[in-house]
N, C-alpha and C positions, 0 to 999 in steps of 0.2 A: 503492498500500500503506498503510496506518494503521499508523505503529507504537503503540507502549502509553505512549509522554507525548501524541499526541497521541490517541487515542481515553479518554487517563483524563481528558483540559483539557474533550473534547468531552459528555462523559458527563452525563444529566440529574443536576444536584447536589439539586433537593429534597428535603427534607427527610423525607419522604416517602417518598421511592423509595428514602433509601437505607435509614430505615428496614426496608422490605421487604427490602433485600439478606442486612441483618444476623439478619434473622428467617429469612428461604430457607435461610442459611446453620448456623443454629441447631436448623430442625426437622432438614437434609442430618445434624448432625452425631447428634442425638438418634434418628434410626432407625438409627442404627447399631448404641445401643446395643441387647440383647436386649431387655430390658425400661423402655422408655422412659418417665417421665412422663407421662400424661395432661396437663397444662400445659405441657409439652416441646412436644407439638403441633400447638398451636394456632395459626392461620392469623393473619400479621398483623392481617387485615381486625377479627378478633376479642379480638382485644387488647382489656385494658383499656386506659385513656387513660394510664396511671402507665407501664405494659408499653411501649406505644409513645412513648413519648417517652424513655425507655430505650433502644431499639436506636437509636430518632433518633441519639440522643448519638453512642452508639455508633458509627454507620456517619457521622457529622460529625468523629470524632478521628478517623479513618482515612482519607477525606476530605481533612480539614486535611494529612495528613502526604507521603500520594502528589497530590499535584495540587498542590504547593509551588512556587515558583519551586526553593528549595535538591534537592528532590527533581529535579523536572525534571535540573538542570543536572549533577547527578550520575549518572543514565539518560541525560542526551547523552555524558558523557566515558566511558563506557561506552559506550556505543555506538560510541566512535570509537574504544576503543583494542580493539574487539573486531574493527570493520572493519581497521582497520589490520593487526590479526594474521591476520585473514584474506587480506589483497591481501601481506602479507610471506610467507605460504603458497602462494599461489598462483602465488610466480613457479613461472616455466617449465624453471627447472634449478638445482641447486644441487649445490658441490662441494669436498668437502673438501680443505683443503689441511696443516691439524696440528690437535693436539690436547695440553694436559696437561690433571692432577685429576679423568682421566675415565678408569676403565678399561672395554677391553673385547677381545672375540677375535674375531681376524682369522681368518675361518673358509678360503682359501684363498688360497695367494699364489699364485695363480695370475693377478694383476691384476685377477681380480673385482667386487672392492668388496665383499665377502658379511661384514657383521663379525656381531656378538650379543652378546648379555648387555651393555649400553650400562649404565652407573653411574658416577655419580658417587661420587669417593673421599671421604677423611675429611674431615668437617664443615671441618676448621683448612687443608682444605688450598684451593687457588682452583681455579678454572676457568677456562680459556681455550681456545680453537678457533679458527681460519680458516674461512670460506666462502666460496667468489665465489659472486653470485647473480645469476640473468640475468632479467627481463622477459619478452624472448622470447630460445627457444633451437629447433635443430631438433631435437634430440637426447628435444624434450619428450615423454614418456614411452614414451620405447624400452626397451628390456630387457637391454638392450647400456650402456644409460646408467645406470642406475638409482640415484635418487640419495634412497631409501628412510633408509639410515644417517643423510646429512646432515639432514634434517627430523626423522630420531629424536633428534639431538645437539641439535638445537635448540629441541626441545620438553621435553630433559630437563634443558637448562639453563636455562630459565625456568621449568619445573619446582620443582628444585630452590634456583634463588635464592626463589623465591616461599616453601619451603618452609623454606629458613633465616632468613630476614624472623622481626626482632621484630616489626614491625609489618607489618596487612595494607598492600598499594599499592592503596588507594580515592583 
């Protein structure tokens, strides 16, 4: 499977190919208007040289950003973070131990571990929870041992940390 980073580094980057891509995008945009100017719909091959050069330079500017080592490093870090989150959430079993800083309603005291309305409390309050996790567990997908609450709690925790952060986690 080819990822975006590999695809971008293997793409043909000659100036005319980049100019054509820019022009094709421009024409797609122009066709969304009810009455596009005829000059907006002129194909790349029929443009004056100065207009082709403008499209080439736009294409080069975009390609230089998305094929740069910094972009590829950032993309690799994002892919690693996403793979880590998916691996964590693919754990076969989560078991809730306790928490503070969250409010939720326990629906039934009969030990069926059903919860609802999970929300973090006030922004000034800390968040804490305890969860046991297993990468392999015999209760996987067993409705008698649902761990939906634990998965929701972990996701809410992360989403709350992101929302409360003054700076993006990039």
